[in-house]
N, C-alpha and C positions, 0 to 999 in steps of 0.2 A: 559930284565926285566921280572920278574915273576908277573903275575896277580893272586892275592889270593882272593878267596871268602870264608869267614868263617861264617858258619851258627850258630855258638855258641853265646849265650848271654854272658855278662860279668861273670855271676855266673857259667855258664857252662864251661867257659874257666878255671875257678879255680878248678872245679870238674873233668873235663875230660882232664887230662894232657897228656895222652898217646894216641896212635892211630895206625891204620893199614893203610898203603898207598899202592896203586897199580897204575901202568901206565894204563890208559884207552886206549885200542886198537882202539875203535870206535871214540872217540873225539880227539885223537892226530892228529896233522897235519892240522887242519882247525878251523875256528871260532876263539875263543879267544886263541887257541893254534896253530894258523897258523904258519907253519914253525918250529914247535917244538912239545913237548909232553904235554899231559894233564894228571895230576895226581889227583886221588880222594883219600881222606883220611877220615877215619871214626874215630872221636875222642871218646875216652872211658876212663873209669877208668883203672888203671894199672891191676887190678884184672880180668878185662874182656878181656884182650888182646887175650887170647886163643880162646874164643868164637867168637870174631870179626874176627880174622885171619882165622878161619875155614870158616866163612860165605863169606869173601872176596875171598878166594881161590876157593870157589865153583862157583863163577861168571865167566862166559865164556869171559866177556869183560875185565877182569883184567889180567895183566901180571906183572912180577917183584914185587910180593907182599912182603912187608917188614913191620916189627914192628918199630914204632917210640916210644921210651920210654919217651921222653920229647919234646912235641910239641912246647914249648916256645923257645927251642934252635934249632929246626929243620930248616934247610936251604935247601929247595928243589931246585933241578936243573931242572926246568920245565918251560914251557912258561905259563901254566895255572894250578892252584891248587885250588881244591874245597874241603873244610873241612866240612863234615857232622857230625851230632850228631848220634852216633851209636845206642843209646837207642831208637831212633825214626825209625831206618831202619832195624836193625838186629832182626829177629823174636824172638830169644831166650831172648833178652834183653827187648823188647817192653813190655812183660807181667809184668815186675817188676815195671815199672814206671808210667803207664798210665791206665786210664779207657777208654774204647773204645766203639764206636758204629760202626757196620759194615753194610753197605748197599750193597746188591748184585745188580749189573747192568747187561747190555748186556754182554754176554760171550765174552771175558774172564776177564772182569774188575770188580773190587769191590772198594768201597769207604770205607776208615777207617777214622773216626774222633775221635781224642783223646783229653782228657783234661789233661793238665799238672797241677797237684795239687799244685805245687810250684808257678808257675807263674799265675795260674788261667786263662790260655788262651787255646783256642782250636787250634788244628793243623789238617789239612785235607790232606789226601793222596789218590791218585788214584793208585791202584795196579793191577798187573797181577795175577789172581787167581792161575795160573798154577805153579808159582814159587815164589810168594810173593815179586816180584820185584816192587819197588816204581817207577812209571812212572812220576808222577807229584806230587809236594807237595807245601804247603804254610802254614806258621805259623802266629800266632798272631790274630786270630779271637776272638772277645769278646763273641760272641754267637754261640752256636752249629749250629743253623739253617743257619747262614751265611756261616759257614764252609761247611755244606752239600750242600748248594746251589752252592757255588763256585766249589766244587768237582764234582757235577752232570754235571755242564756245561762243565768242562774239560773232564769228562769221556765220555759224549755223543759226544763231538768233536773228541776224539780219535776213538770212535767206528765208527763214520761217515767217518772218513778218511780211516779206515781199510776196511770197508765193505759196503760203500755206505750209506745205511740208517740203523740206529740202532733200535732194538726193544726197544720201550720206556716204558719198564715196569721194576720195581725194587721191591725187597722184602727186608724187614728189618728182621734181626735175632738178 
């Protein structure tokens, strides 16, 4: 039986009907995908398939990258499937949809808080500055300060795990 996590809202499911999927080399075989494969899929508009596919193929953790032309009819053969919204992850698409605040933290992390004008909610992301990879994200904050506070806590937790103690200074640009 396939366990599916879909990050899209009802409105996003109607707008983002296509996607690009890939087998995750790192997450397959354990956790929710114990004894099977883990597939990540980035939902997008059909016109954005090329941009999303290029970005997914550039990721070292993805193999067997493929286009999905109709996510409503897609029947993945995997133990775990996670569907993300490409407009929130793919750098070339992010600029089109959101207004963002970037907070630089201890190297190599940064926080990006975006406001979706359609839903009027804030989304927080902790990213690796070297390759714009999203490490942790959470959606649905009513206030930007709550999103920044959550992301700072996650960012410093990641930095503490990586190098003991993090430099507790950040700058806003």
